[in-house]
C-alpha positions in Angstrom: 84.8 108.9 107.5 83.7 105.3 108.0 85.2 104.4 104.6 88.7 105.3 105.7 90.0 102.9 108.4 92.6 104.5 110.6 91.8 108.0 109.4 91.6 109.3 113.0 95.3 108.8 113.9 96.6 111.1 111.2 94.1 113.8 112.2 95.2 113.7 115.8 98.9 113.9 114.7 98.1 116.8 112.4 96.3 118.6 115.2 99.2 118.1 117.5 101.7 119.4 114.9 99.6 122.4 114.2 98.5 123.4 117.7 101.3 122.2 120.0 104.3 122.8 117.7 102.7 126.0 116.3 103.1 125.1 112.7 100.7 126.1 109.9 98.4 123.6 108.2 100.4 123.3 105.0 103.7 122.8 106.9 102.1 120.1 108.9 100.7 118.5 105.8 104.2 118.5 104.3 105.6 116.7 107.3 102.9 114.1 107.1 103.2 113.4 103.4 105.5 110.3 103.9 103.1 108.7 106.4 100.1 109.3 104.1 102.0 107.6 101.3 102.7 104.6 103.6 99.0 104.5 104.5 98.0 104.4 100.8 100.6 101.7 99.9 99.5 99.5 102.8 95.9 100.0 101.9 96.6 98.9 98.3 98.4 95.8 99.6 95.4 95.0 101.8 93.0 95.5 98.9 95.1 93.1 96.7 95.1 90.5 99.4 91.3 90.7 99.9 90.8 90.4 96.1 93.1 87.4 95.9 91.3 85.8 98.8 87.9 86.3 97.3 89.0 85.1 93.9 90.5 82.0 95.4 87.4 81.2 97.5 85.1 81.7 94.5 87.1 79.4 92.2 87.4 76.4 94.6 86.7 73.0 93.1 85.6 69.9 94.9 88.4 67.3 95.5 88.6 64.4 93.1 87.4 61.1 94.4 90.7 59.2 94.0 92.9 61.7 95.9 93.7 61.4 99.6 94.6 64.2 102.0 97.8 63.8 103.9 
């Protein structure tokens, strides 16, 4: 799962909930739903930031000759 950054931590937490707490897989998934949603939202925010940065870098124009930098 190289395409999913941070995918290891939820798996460890799921394994803990299943094995140590003795809950079933679906019960553990239900408890993790909130954290998976947060991961998706933060991933989308990161993606938007990367896209905005790339667009900004690709649309740079050279400075005009008469302008001075402060």
